[in-house]
Backbone as a printed PyTorch tensor [residue, N CA C, xyz], in Angstrom:
tensor([[[161.9680,  82.8200,  64.7950],
         [163.2990,  82.2870,  64.5840],
         [163.1690,  80.9790,  63.8010]],

        [[163.9320,  80.8570,  62.7630],
         [163.9070,  79.6340,  61.9570],
         [165.0480,  78.7190,  62.3810]],

        [[164.6850,  77.5120,  62.7490],
         [165.6800,  76.5210,  63.1500],
         [165.7960,  75.4790,  62.0520]],

        [[167.0080,  75.0070,  61.8760],
         [167.2210,  73.9560,  60.8790],
         [167.6200,  72.6330,  61.5110]],

        [[167.7580,  72.6280,  62.8490],
         [168.1150,  71.3780,  63.5190],
         [167.6920,  71.4210,  64.9890]],

        [[167.5660,  70.2500,  65.5550],
         [167.2640,  70.1320,  66.9780],
         [168.3950,  70.7320,  67.8070]],

        [[169.6120,  70.5770,  67.3450],
         [170.7610,  71.1400,  68.0680],
         [170.6430,  72.6600,  68.1910]],

        [[170.1790,  73.3180,  67.1450],
         [169.9850,  74.7650,  67.2000],
         [168.9020,  75.1400,  68.2100]],

        [[167.8320,  74.3740,  68.2030],
         [166.7480,  74.6240,  69.1500],
         [167.2810,  74.4780,  70.5740]],

        [[168.0090,  73.4260,  70.8200],
         [168.5420,  73.1890,  72.1650],
         [169.5500,  74.2580,  72.5770]],

        [[170.3490,  74.7100,  71.6430],
         [171.2970,  75.7900,  71.9380],
         [170.5510,  77.0480,  72.3430]],

        [[169.4950,  77.3620,  71.6160],
         [168.7010,  78.5510,  71.9420],
         [168.0100,  78.4030,  73.2960]],

        [[167.4920,  77.2220,  73.5830],
         [166.8730,  76.9710,  74.8890],
         [167.9080,  77.1660,  75.9960]],

        [[169.1110,  76.6600,  75.7950],
         [170.1770,  76.8390,  76.7920],
         [170.4930,  78.3150,  77.0090]],

        [[170.5140,  79.0890,  75.9410],
         [170.7600,  80.5340,  76.0530],
         [169.6440,  81.2090,  76.8460]],

        [[168.4180,  80.8580,  76.5230],
         [167.2770,  81.4280,  77.2370],
         [167.2760,  81.0170,  78.7040]],

        [[167.5940,  79.7630,  78.9670],
         [167.6600,  79.2880,  80.3510],
         [168.7030,  80.0660,  81.1470]],

        [[169.8160,  80.3760,  80.5290],
         [170.8540,  81.1620,  81.1930],
         [170.3020,  82.5420,  81.5780]],

        [[169.5700,  83.1620,  80.6650],
         [168.9660,  84.4670,  80.9430],
         [167.9100,  84.3530,  82.0460]],

        [[167.1050,  83.3080,  81.9860],
         [166.0670,  83.1110,  83.0010],
         [166.6720,  82.9300,  84.3890]],

        [[167.7230,  82.1380,  84.4770],
         [168.3700,  81.9230,  85.7790],
         [168.9190,  83.2390,  86.3280]],

        [[169.5230,  84.0500,  85.4700],
         [170.0430,  85.3460,  85.9110],
         [168.9050,  86.2360,  86.4130]],

        [[167.7870,  86.2460,  85.7110],
         [166.6390,  87.0610,  86.1290],
         [166.0140,  86.5330,  87.4240]],

        [[165.9330,  85.2340,  87.5560],
         [165.3780,  84.6510,  88.7790],
         [166.3030,  84.9330,  89.9630]],

        [[167.6000,  84.9030,  89.7300],
         [168.5480,  85.2510,  90.7940],
         [168.3640,  86.7060,  91.2180]],

        [[168.1410,  87.5890,  90.2660],
         [167.8920,  88.9920,  90.5840],
         [166.5790,  89.1390,  91.3620]],

        [[165.5740,  88.3800,  90.9660],
         [164.3090,  88.3900,  91.6940],
         [164.5330,  87.9230,  93.1300]],

        [[165.3890,  86.9270,  93.2900],
         [165.7170,  86.4260,  94.6270],
         [166.3390,  87.4930,  95.5150]],

        [[167.1690,  88.3380,  94.9520],
         [167.7590,  89.4350,  95.7220],
         [166.6790,  90.4010,  96.1810]],

        [[165.6990,  90.6440,  95.3370],
         [164.5790,  91.5210,  95.7070],
         [163.7540,  90.8830,  96.8190]],

        [[163.5110,  89.5890,  96.7140],
         [162.7520,  88.8750,  97.7380],
         [163.4800,  88.9590,  99.0780]],

        [[164.7850,  88.7610,  99.0490],
         [165.5710,  88.8430, 100.2800],
         [165.4650,  90.2410, 100.8820]],

        [[165.5330,  91.2570, 100.0550],
         [165.4090,  92.6340, 100.5400],
         [164.0170,  92.8890, 101.1040]],

        [[162.9950,  92.3310, 100.4750],
         [161.6160,  92.5320, 100.9330],
         [161.4070,  91.9680, 102.3340]],

        [[162.0950,  90.9030, 102.6590],
         [161.9390,  90.2700, 103.9750],
         [162.2100,  91.2590, 105.1040]],

        [[163.1090,  92.1990, 104.8800],
         [163.4580,  93.1680, 105.9170],
         [162.3250,  94.1500, 106.2030]],

        [[161.3930,  94.3010, 105.2950],
         [160.3000,  95.2570, 105.4590],
         [159.0430,  94.6320, 106.0510]],

        [[159.0370,  93.3260, 106.1890],
         [157.8340,  92.6290, 106.6260],
         [157.9390,  92.2780, 108.1080]],

        [[156.7980,  92.3490, 108.7910],
         [156.8160,  92.1730, 110.2400],
         [156.4630,  90.7640, 110.7050]],

        [[155.8380,  89.9630, 109.8480],
         [155.4640,  88.6120, 110.2700],
         [155.2910,  87.6940, 109.0600]],

        [[155.0540,  86.4150, 109.3510],
         [154.9160,  85.4110, 108.2950],
         [153.7420,  85.6960, 107.3700]],

        [[152.6650,  86.2560, 107.9090],
         [151.4990,  86.5650, 107.0780],
         [151.8510,  87.5760, 106.0020]],

        [[152.6750,  88.5520, 106.3650],
         [153.1050,  89.5310, 105.3550],
         [154.0030,  88.8790, 104.3050]],

        [[154.7740,  87.9060, 104.7110],
         [155.6310,  87.1910, 103.7610],
         [154.7670,  86.3830, 102.8010]],

        [[153.7840,  85.6950, 103.3290],
         [152.9330,  84.8460, 102.4810],
         [152.0560,  85.6640, 101.5380]],

        [[151.5410,  86.7750, 101.9800],
         [150.7930,  87.7620, 101.1870],
         [149.9480,  87.1480, 100.0630]],

        [[148.9190,  86.3700, 100.4000],
         [148.1330,  85.7020,  99.3570],
         [147.5000,  86.6580,  98.3420]],

        [[147.1120,  87.8410,  98.7810],
         [146.5430,  88.8050,  97.8290],
         [147.5880,  89.2370,  96.8080]],

        [[148.8140,  89.4400,  97.2760],
         [149.9050,  89.8270,  96.3640],
         [150.2120,  88.6780,  95.4020]],

        [[150.2020,  87.4600,  95.9050],
         [150.4410,  86.2920,  95.0430],
         [149.4110,  86.2710,  93.9180]],

        [[148.1430,  86.4520,  94.2610],
         [147.0890,  86.4440,  93.2450],
         [147.3000,  87.5660,  92.2310]],

        [[147.6980,  88.7240,  92.7090],
         [147.9520,  89.8700,  91.8270],
         [149.0850,  89.5610,  90.8480]],

        [[150.1750,  88.9890,  91.3430],
         [151.3230,  88.6670,  90.4910],
         [150.9480,  87.5960,  89.4690]],

        [[150.2260,  86.5710,  89.9010],
         [149.8220,  85.4880,  88.9920],
         [148.8810,  86.0300,  87.9150]],

        [[147.9400,  86.8660,  88.3080],
         [147.0020,  87.4290,  87.3260],
         [147.7370,  88.2620,  86.2790]],

        [[148.6910,  89.0490,  86.7280],
         [149.4730,  89.8590,  85.7810],
         [150.3000,  88.9700,  84.8580]],

        [[150.8890,  87.9290,  85.4020],
         [151.6680,  86.9960,  84.5780],
         [150.7780,  86.3130,  83.5470]],

        [[149.5690,  85.9530,  83.9400],
         [148.6300,  85.3230,  83.0010],
         [148.2960,  86.2740,  81.8540]],

        [[148.0440,  87.5470,  82.1770],
         [147.7420,  88.5270,  81.1170],
         [148.9330,  88.6790,  80.1730]],

        [[150.1170,  88.7660,  80.7410],
         [151.3210,  88.9200,  79.9080],
         [151.5410,  87.6890,  79.0440]],

        [[151.3000,  86.5130,  79.6080],
         [151.4530,  85.2790,  78.8320],
         [150.5180,  85.2890,  77.6410]],

        [[149.2940,  85.6730,  77.8820],
         [148.3010,  85.7280,  76.8100],
         [148.7450,  86.6840,  75.7000]],

        [[149.2920,  87.8260,  76.0960],
         [149.7810,  88.8080,  75.1170],
         [150.9150,  88.2520,  74.2560]],

        [[151.6560,  87.2910,  74.8080],
         [152.7880,  86.7010,  74.0840],
         [152.4430,  85.3660,  73.4270]],

        [[151.1700,  84.9970,  73.4930],
         [150.7520,  83.7580,  72.8400],
         [151.0840,  82.4950,  73.6100]],

        [[151.3610,  82.6350,  74.9000],
         [151.6570,  81.4770,  75.7420],
         [150.3980,  81.1020,  76.5100]],

        [[150.0470,  79.8230,  76.5460],
         [148.8740,  79.4380,  77.3290],
         [149.0050,  79.8980,  78.7870]],

        [[147.9550,  80.5390,  79.2740],
         [147.9730,  81.0950,  80.6230],
         [148.2220,  80.0310,  81.6870]],

        [[147.7720,  78.8070,  81.4540],
         [147.9450,  77.7340,  82.4310],
         [149.4200,  77.4170,  82.6470]],

        [[150.2160,  77.5250,  81.5910],
         [151.6490,  77.2380,  81.7150],
         [152.3050,  78.2690,  82.6120]],

        [[152.0600,  79.5480,  82.3400],
         [152.7260,  80.5820,  83.1240],
         [152.2200,  80.5650,  84.5640]],

        [[150.9400,  80.2680,  84.7580],
         [150.4390,  80.2000,  86.1380],
         [151.1310,  79.0880,  86.9120]],

        [[151.2940,  77.9510,  86.2840],
         [151.9760,  76.8310,  86.9380],
         [153.4230,  77.1980,  87.2840]],

        [[154.1130,  77.8020,  86.3320],
         [155.5060,  78.2100,  86.5510],
         [155.5780,  79.2390,  87.6710]],

        [[154.7120,  80.2400,  87.6130],
         [154.7420,  81.3020,  88.6220],
         [154.3710,  80.7960,  90.0100]],

        [[153.3770,  79.9320,  90.0900],
         [153.0030,  79.4210,  91.4160],
         [154.1420,  78.6070,  92.0270]],

        [[154.8360,  77.8270,  91.2050],
         [155.9870,  77.0710,  91.7120],
         [157.0960,  78.0240,  92.1480]],

        [[157.3890,  79.0270,  91.3190],
         [158.4490,  79.9780,  91.6380],
         [158.0960,  80.7750,  92.8940]],

        [[156.8700,  81.2790,  92.9490],
         [156.4580,  82.0760,  94.1030],
         [156.4870,  81.2280,  95.3730]],

        [[156.0200,  79.9900,  95.2840],
         [156.0650,  79.1040,  96.4500],
         [157.4830,  78.9100,  96.9540]],

        [[158.4090,  78.6980,  96.0370],
         [159.8120,  78.5300,  96.4300],
         [160.3610,  79.8160,  97.0410]],

        [[159.9980,  80.9540,  96.4780],
         [160.4710,  82.2200,  97.0180],
         [159.8240,  82.5530,  98.3610]],

        [[158.5810,  82.1630,  98.5650],
         [157.9630,  82.3770,  99.8770],
         [158.7260,  81.5840, 100.9360]],

        [[159.0450,  80.3390, 100.6320],
         [159.8410,  79.5320, 101.5620],
         [161.1850,  80.2050, 101.8500]],

        [[161.8320,  80.6900, 100.8130],
         [163.1210,  81.3810, 100.9440],
         [162.9610,  82.6410, 101.7950]],

        [[161.9150,  83.4200, 101.4990],
         [161.7030,  84.6700, 102.2250],
         [161.3490,  84.4080, 103.6850]],

        [[160.6010,  83.3610, 103.9540],
         [160.3070,  83.0020, 105.3410],
         [161.5910,  82.7040, 106.1020]],

        [[162.5120,  81.9910, 105.4770],
         [163.8090,  81.7150, 106.1180],
         [164.5860,  83.0120, 106.3390]],

        [[164.5820,  83.8890, 105.3320],
         [165.2780,  85.1740, 105.4570],
         [164.6600,  86.0010, 106.5810]],

        [[163.3430,  86.0420, 106.6060],
         [162.6280,  86.8170, 107.6230],
         [162.9410,  86.2780, 109.0110]],

        [[162.9610,  84.9560, 109.1490],
         [163.2640,  84.3290, 110.4360],
         [164.6770,  84.6900, 110.8860]],

        [[165.6300,  84.6400, 109.9710],
         [167.0080,  85.0030, 110.3160],
         [167.1030,  86.4600, 110.7540]],

        [[166.4350,  87.3460, 110.0280],
         [166.4580,  88.7630, 110.3860],
         [165.8180,  88.9910, 111.7510]],

        [[164.7230,  88.2990, 112.0250],
         [164.0410,  88.4300, 113.3100],
         [164.9450,  87.9480, 114.4440]],

        [[165.6270,  86.8340, 114.2260],
         [166.5400,  86.3050, 115.2450],
         [167.7140,  87.2550, 115.4790]],

        [[168.2580,  87.8050, 114.4000],
         [169.3630,  88.7620, 114.5410],
         [168.9150,  89.9910, 115.3090]],

        [[167.7200,  90.4850, 114.9910],
         [167.1950,  91.6780, 115.6460],
         [166.9590,  91.4140, 117.1240]],

        [[166.4160,  90.2420, 117.4650],
         [166.1520,  89.9440, 118.8670],
         [167.4550,  89.7990, 119.6600]],

        [[168.5030,  89.3060, 119.0350],
         [169.8140,  89.2250, 119.7110],
         [170.3990,  90.6150, 119.9190]],

        [[170.2010,  91.4780, 118.9390],
         [170.7190,  92.8410, 119.0190],
         [169.9530,  93.6540, 120.0560]],

        [[168.6320,  93.4120, 120.1490],
         [167.7920,  94.1520, 121.0760],
         [167.8360,  93.6110, 122.4990]],

        [[168.3600,  92.4020, 122.6800],
         [168.3820,  91.7850, 124.0110],
         [169.3220,  92.5450, 124.9440]],

        [[168.9140,  92.6910, 126.1990],
         [169.8020,  93.3730, 127.1540],
         [171.0790,  92.5820, 127.3790]],

        [[172.1550,  93.2870, 127.5690],
         [173.4690,  92.6370, 127.7410],
         [173.6650,  92.1410, 129.1360]]])
C-alpha cells in the first residue's frame, strides 16, 4: 500500500485496529465457551496449548515478514489476558453448577 501522508497511515491503522478488536472479541467468545468444557484451573491454563499457539503464531508471523518476537509478545499478552478471563468464567460456571447440584 502506498501512503502519501501520515494521516493516511493512521487512518489505515485505525481501520486495522477495528478489525483486530472485532476478531479478538470473537476469540473471547470462543474462550468463554471453552471454559464450559474444562474441569479445573490446570486445564484452563494449559501450558502445552499455549506453547502450541505461540509456536504457530511465530511461524505465521515469519511467513508474513513480521519479526517472530513481536507476534510472540503480542500473543503471550493476549493469551495471558484470556487465561485470566477464562479462569473467571470457569469459576462462575463451577459456582453455578454447585448451586444447581446442591440439595434443596
